[in-house]
C-alpha positions as CSV (number, residue, x, y, z in Angstrom):
1,M,22.3,-9.1,-22.7
2,V,24.5,-10.0,-19.6
3,I,23.1,-9.7,-16.4
4,G,25.5,-9.0,-13.6
5,V,24.7,-10.5,-10.0
6,P,27.3,-8.7,-7.4
7,T,27.4,-9.6,-3.9
8,E,25.9,-6.9,-1.8
9,I,28.5,-5.3,0.3
10,K,26.3,-2.7,2.5
11,Q,26.7,-3.5,6.2
12,D,24.7,-6.5,7.6
13,E,23.2,-7.1,3.9
14,Y,22.6,-10.8,3.1
15,R,20.3,-10.9,0.1
16,V,20.9,-11.4,-3.4
17,A,19.0,-9.7,-6.3
18,L,18.7,-13.0,-8.2
19,T,17.4,-16.2,-7.1
20,P,18.8,-19.4,-9.4
21,A,14.9,-19.6,-10.6
22,G,15.1,-16.0,-12.2
23,A,18.7,-16.9,-13.5
24,R,17.1,-19.7,-15.4
25,E,14.1,-17.8,-16.7
26,L,16.8,-15.3,-18.0
27,V,18.7,-18.0,-19.6
28,A,16.0,-19.5,-21.0
29,R,15.6,-16.0,-23.2
30,G,18.6,-16.1,-24.4
31,H,20.4,-13.9,-21.9
32,E,23.5,-14.8,-19.9
33,V,23.7,-14.5,-16.0
34,L,27.1,-13.8,-14.3
35,V,27.1,-13.8,-10.5
36,Q,29.8,-13.0,-8.3
37,A,31.1,-15.7,-6.0
38,G,29.1,-16.5,-3.1
39,A,26.5,-13.4,-4.0
40,G,24.0,-15.8,-2.7
41,A,25.9,-17.2,0.3
42,G,23.7,-15.4,2.8
43,S,20.5,-16.4,1.4
44,A,21.8,-19.8,1.3
45,I,22.0,-20.1,-2.2
46,A,25.4,-21.8,-3.6
47,D,27.2,-21.1,-6.7
48,D,26.5,-24.3,-7.8
49,D,22.7,-23.8,-7.7
50,Y,23.1,-20.8,-10.1
51,V,25.7,-22.8,-12.4
52,A,22.9,-25.7,-12.6
53,Q,20.7,-23.4,-14.0
54,G,22.9,-21.9,-16.8
55,A,24.6,-18.8,-15.1
56,A,28.3,-18.2,-14.8
57,I,30.5,-17.4,-11.7
58,A,32.5,-14.2,-11.8
59,P,35.5,-14.2,-9.1
60,D,34.9,-10.6,-8.0
61,A,32.9,-7.2,-8.2
62,A,35.1,-5.8,-11.0
63,A,34.8,-9.2,-13.1
64,T,31.0,-9.1,-12.5
65,F,30.6,-5.1,-13.6
66,A,32.8,-5.7,-16.5
67,G,31.5,-8.5,-17.9
68,A,27.7,-6.9,-17.5
69,D,25.5,-4.9,-19.5
70,M,22.9,-4.9,-16.7
71,I,23.4,-4.8,-13.0
72,V,20.9,-6.1,-10.8
73,K,21.2,-5.2,-7.3
74,V,19.2,-5.2,-3.8
75,K,20.9,-1.9,-2.0
76,E,21.9,1.0,-3.5
77,P,25.2,1.1,-4.8
78,Q,28.1,1.7,-2.4
79,P,31.1,4.2,-3.2
80,A,33.1,1.4,-4.5
81,E,30.3,-0.4,-6.8
82,V,29.6,3.4,-8.3
83,A,33.3,3.8,-9.6
84,L,32.8,0.7,-11.4
85,L,30.0,1.9,-13.2
86,E,29.9,2.7,-16.9
87,P,27.5,4.8,-19.7
88,R,27.0,1.6,-20.8
89,H,25.7,-0.1,-17.7
90,L,22.0,-0.5,-16.9
91,L,21.4,-0.4,-13.0
92,F,18.2,-1.9,-11.6
93,T,18.0,-2.0,-7.9
94,Y,16.6,0.2,-4.8
95,L,18.3,3.6,-4.9
96,H,16.4,6.1,-2.5
97,L,18.1,8.7,-3.7
98,A,16.3,11.8,-2.2
99,P,17.8,12.2,0.7
100,D,21.4,10.8,-0.4
101,A,23.1,13.5,-2.6
102,E,26.3,12.3,-2.9
103,L,24.9,8.8,-4.3
104,T,23.0,10.8,-6.9
105,G,26.0,12.9,-7.9
106,G,28.1,9.7,-8.2
107,L,25.8,8.0,-10.6
108,L,24.9,11.0,-12.7
109,D,28.9,11.1,-12.9
110,S,28.9,7.3,-14.0
111,G,26.8,8.1,-17.0
112,A,24.9,5.1,-16.4
113,T,21.2,4.6,-17.1
114,C,19.4,3.7,-13.4
115,I,16.0,2.4,-12.6
116,A,14.9,2.3,-8.9
117,Y,12.7,-0.5,-7.6
118,E,10.8,2.1,-5.1
119,T,9.6,4.4,-8.0
120,V,8.4,1.8,-10.3
121,T,4.7,1.9,-10.3
122,D,1.8,-0.4,-12.1
123,G,-1.4,0.2,-13.6
124,R,-3.2,0.9,-10.8
125,G,-0.6,3.3,-9.3
126,R,0.9,1.1,-6.6
127,L,4.3,0.4,-6.3
128,P,5.0,-3.3,-7.0
129,L,8.6,-3.6,-6.6
130,L,8.7,-1.8,-3.4
131,A,5.6,-3.9,-1.6
132,P,7.4,-7.3,-0.8
133,M,9.9,-5.6,1.0
134,S,7.5,-3.3,2.4
135,E,5.6,-6.5,3.8
136,V,8.7,-7.9,5.1
137,A,9.9,-4.3,6.7
138,G,6.6,-3.9,8.4
139,K,6.6,-7.4,10.4
140,I,10.0,-6.8,11.2
141,A,9.0,-3.3,12.6
142,T,6.8,-4.5,15.1
143,Q,8.8,-7.6,16.2
144,A,12.1,-5.5,16.6
145,G,10.0,-2.9,18.6
146,A,8.7,-5.4,21.0
147,S,12.2,-6.8,21.6
148,M,13.5,-3.4,22.0
149,L,10.7,-2.8,24.8
150,E,12.3,-5.5,26.6
151,R,14.5,-4.0,29.7
152,P,17.9,-6.0,28.7
153,L,17.6,-4.3,25.7
154,G,16.9,-0.9,26.9
155,G,13.3,-0.5,27.0
156,R,10.8,0.0,29.2
157,G,10.5,-3.7,30.4
158,L,7.0,-4.1,28.8
159,L,5.2,-7.3,27.1
160,L,3.4,-5.9,24.4
161,G,0.5,-8.2,24.5
162,G,0.3,-8.1,28.3
163,V,-1.2,-11.0,30.7
164,P,-4.5,-11.6,32.2
165,G,-4.7,-8.7,34.8
166,V,-2.0,-6.7,33.2
167,A,-3.1,-4.2,30.4
168,A,-1.5,-4.8,26.7
169,G,0.7,-2.4,25.2
170,R,-0.1,0.4,23.0
171,V,1.2,0.8,19.3
172,M,1.0,3.7,17.3
173,V,1.4,3.1,13.3
174,I,1.8,6.4,11.7
175,G,1.1,5.4,7.8
176,G,-1.6,3.0,6.7
177,G,0.2,1.4,3.4
178,V,1.8,-1.5,2.9
179,V,4.4,-1.4,5.8
180,G,1.7,0.1,8.3
181,Y,-0.8,-2.7,7.6
182,N,1.9,-5.4,8.1
183,A,3.1,-3.9,11.3
184,A,-0.7,-3.4,12.4
185,Q,-1.3,-7.1,11.8
186,I,1.9,-8.2,13.9
187,A,1.0,-6.1,16.4
188,V,-2.6,-7.1,16.6
189,G,-1.5,-10.9,16.6
190,L,0.9,-10.3,19.5
191,G,-2.4,-8.7,21.4
192,A,-1.4,-5.1,21.5
193,D,-3.8,-2.3,21.8
194,V,-3.3,-0.6,18.0
195,F,-3.9,2.5,16.7
196,V,-3.3,3.2,12.6
197,Y,-2.6,6.9,11.1
198,D,-3.3,8.0,7.9
199,R,-4.6,10.9,5.6
200,S,-6.4,8.8,3.6
201,I,-10.2,8.5,4.6
202,D,-10.7,5.6,2.2
203,R,-7.6,3.9,3.4
204,L,-8.3,4.1,6.8
205,R,-12.0,2.9,5.8
206,E,-10.6,-0.3,4.2
207,L,-8.1,-0.9,7.1
208,D,-11.2,-0.9,9.5
209,T,-13.0,-3.4,7.5
210,V,-9.8,-5.7,6.8
211,F,-9.2,-5.9,11.0
212,G,-12.8,-6.1,11.8
213,G,-12.6,-3.2,14.1
214,R,-9.4,-5.0,16.3
215,V,-7.5,-1.6,15.4
216,S,-8.7,1.9,16.3
217,T,-8.2,3.9,12.8
218,C,-7.0,7.6,12.9
219,Y,-6.8,10.3,10.8
220,A,-3.2,11.6,10.8
221,S,-3.5,15.3,11.8
222,T,-0.3,16.8,13.6
223,L,-2.4,17.5,16.9
224,E,-4.1,14.1,16.8
225,I,-0.4,12.3,16.7
226,E,0.7,14.8,19.4
227,Q,-2.1,13.9,21.7
228,R,-1.7,10.0,21.5
229,L,2.1,10.2,21.8
230,P,2.2,9.9,26.0
231,E,0.2,6.9,25.7
232,A,2.3,5.0,23.0
233,D,5.0,2.2,24.2
234,L,5.7,1.7,20.5
235,V,5.6,4.1,17.7
236,I,6.3,3.0,13.9
237,G,6.8,5.3,11.6
238,A,5.5,3.8,8.3
239,V,5.3,7.3,6.0
240,L,5.8,7.2,2.3
241,V,6.3,9.8,-0.5
242,A,7.3,7.5,-3.5
243,G,10.7,8.8,-4.6
244,A,10.7,12.1,-2.1
245,R,12.1,12.4,1.4
246,A,10.0,11.2,4.3
247,P,8.1,14.2,6.0
248,H,8.7,14.4,9.8
249,V,5.6,13.3,11.9
250,V,7.5,13.3,15.7
251,T,9.7,16.5,16.3
252,R,12.3,16.2,18.8
253,A,10.2,18.7,21.2
254,Q,7.6,16.1,21.2
255,L,9.7,13.2,22.5
256,A,9.3,14.8,25.8
257,Q,5.3,13.9,25.8
258,M,6.6,10.1,25.6
259,K,7.1,7.7,28.2
260,E,10.7,7.3,29.1
261,R,12.3,4.0,27.3
262,A,9.6,4.2,24.9
263,V,10.7,2.8,21.4
264,L,10.5,4.5,17.9
265,V,11.1,2.3,14.8
266,D,11.6,4.4,11.9
267,V,10.8,2.3,8.4
268,S,11.2,5.5,6.5
269,I,14.5,5.8,7.1
270,D,15.9,5.0,3.6
271,Q,14.2,8.1,2.5
272,G,15.6,10.5,5.2
273,G,13.1,9.2,7.9
274,C,9.8,10.4,9.3
275,F,10.9,11.2,12.7
276,E,13.2,14.4,13.6
277,T,15.6,12.6,15.4
278,S,16.2,9.4,13.4
279,R,19.2,8.7,11.8
280,P,20.3,5.2,9.9
281,T,21.7,2.2,12.1
282,T,22.7,-1.4,11.1
283,H,21.4,-4.7,12.3
284,S,24.9,-4.7,14.3
285,D,24.4,-1.6,16.0
286,P,20.5,-1.1,15.6
287,T,19.4,1.3,18.6
288,Y,20.6,4.6,19.9
289,E,18.8,6.9,22.6
290,V,17.5,10.7,22.2
291,D,16.3,12.2,25.3
292,G,15.1,8.9,26.6
293,I,13.4,7.3,23.8
294,T,15.2,4.5,22.0
295,H,15.3,4.8,18.5
296,Y,15.5,1.9,15.8
297,C,16.4,2.9,12.5
298,V,18.1,0.2,10.3
299,A,18.2,1.1,6.9
300,N,17.8,-2.4,5.5
301,M,15.5,-4.4,7.8
302,P,14.3,-7.2,5.4
303,G,18.1,-7.8,5.5
304,A,17.7,-9.7,8.6
305,V,15.7,-12.6,6.7
306,P,17.4,-12.7,3.5
307,I,15.9,-15.9,2.4
308,T,12.0,-14.6,2.6
309,S,13.3,-11.6,1.2
310,T,15.4,-12.8,-1.8
311,Y,12.7,-14.9,-2.9
312,A,9.7,-12.3,-2.5
313,L,12.2,-9.9,-4.3
314,T,13.1,-11.7,-7.4
315,N,9.4,-12.9,-7.6
316,A,8.4,-9.2,-8.2
317,T,11.4,-8.1,-10.4
318,L,11.9,-10.8,-12.7
319,P,9.3,-9.7,-15.2
320,Y,10.8,-6.3,-15.2
321,M,14.1,-8.0,-15.5
322,L,13.3,-9.9,-18.5
323,A,11.7,-7.0,-20.2
324,L,14.9,-4.7,-19.7
325,A,16.9,-7.6,-20.6
326,D,15.1,-8.1,-24.1
327,D,15.0,-4.6,-25.0
328,A,15.5,-1.9,-21.9
329,P,14.8,1.1,-24.3
330,G,12.0,-0.3,-25.4
331,A,10.4,-1.7,-22.2
332,L,10.8,1.8,-20.8
333,A,8.9,3.4,-23.4
334,A,5.9,0.9,-23.6
335,D,5.5,0.8,-19.9
336,P,4.7,4.4,-18.1
337,G,5.3,2.2,-14.7
338,L,8.7,1.2,-15.5
339,A,9.5,4.5,-16.8
340,A,8.6,6.1,-13.7
341,G,11.3,4.0,-12.5
342,L,13.9,5.6,-14.4
343,N,16.0,8.0,-12.0
344,V,19.2,8.9,-14.0
345,A,19.5,8.4,-17.6
346,A,23.1,9.2,-19.4
347,G,24.1,11.6,-16.9
348,A,20.6,13.2,-16.3
349,L,18.4,13.3,-13.3
350,T,14.9,12.2,-14.3
351,N,13.1,12.2,-11.1
352,E,11.5,15.3,-10.5
353,L,11.0,14.7,-6.3
354,V,14.7,14.1,-6.0
355,A,15.8,17.0,-7.9
356,R,13.3,19.2,-5.9
357,D,14.8,17.8,-2.9
358,Q,18.2,18.4,-3.7
359,G,18.0,21.2,-5.7
360,R,19.0,19.8,-8.7
361,D,18.0,20.1,-12.6
362,W,16.1,17.3,-14.1
363,V,14.8,16.1,-17.6
364,D,11.6,14.8,-18.5
365,P,11.8,11.2,-18.2
366,A,10.3,10.8,-21.9
367,A,12.9,12.6,-23.5
368,A,15.8,10.7,-21.6
369,I,14.2,7.5,-22.9
370,A,13.7,8.9,-26.5
371,G,17.5,9.7,-26.1
372,L,18.1,6.2,-24.8
373,R,16.6,4.8,-28.1
374,G,18.8,6.7,-30.2
375,S,22.0,5.5,-28.4
376,A,24.2,2.4,-28.3
377,A,24.2,2.7,-24.7
378,V,21.9,0.5,-22.9
379,A,21.2,-1.6,-26.0
């Protein structure tokens, strides 16, 4: 199989989907790797680094897509990339389809088979390909929020950790998963007063043990969140329903209860956002204000630290890339967790939650995989 690695073209995206180490592993298994010229530049990886490990360099995206059987990316394909997809292609990347009906329609029309990193599961029901970027995003969320609280950047003019004689700032982290844990970890390190919310009592017990009482764990009822908002300086939204749109945990009406120039950071923005007033922003223009509250809703937070993110991502995705390159239909049939990542197959939607959120029909992934095994596509 030929694995194509295009340059990411989403605004302010500097990651790349494959490192030279990953290219070497694929080539050693008898596959070919075709990397678009300059694809690794944002992550400090030169074309020659790929060539040294057996990869070939393609001059542009069109040549990369034309020459590849499997396309591996970081972010969801942009319209120009969707236009390059063909029924023979296997696309492996983050998709976040639930809030994006236009992208879903484009992928269905392409006929390509599309596997989303963020819905692949492991034997314990965890999300192994989302986890590394969730770790990065959680840490960045607190760092960014702390910066946005500075007065020149539009914030309240508050140092999260305080100083002797001056109280520390208060941080609410709504969602106690991987993002929430990492966000809380950085907030604790900065010396803030931290409150972590979740609806799993077992998870709250775990967090209480891990942090040794350095955070306050709270059950995420609507009333509890509402009552804490007036005290918060920074609120980090880390809510996840895998594959589905994120629920709103803070409404516009509730913004009126918050301190003027407090900061909301929405890490759930890829799945539609967990604050009612959230809309995607970019690293170049990361914030906007609604009712006196600063919103930071960058849709690719880990893209700000591409060297860290690129290597962390390839470490997680490479075993799956190898399995798909060896025998994609067979790998999907053999691994239910990988099959959970199948979102689109040969013009059919195979993710029930996306179908529910968009009002579309869907087919069972097992039936779609059986169809792929009997087809010449995605060989």
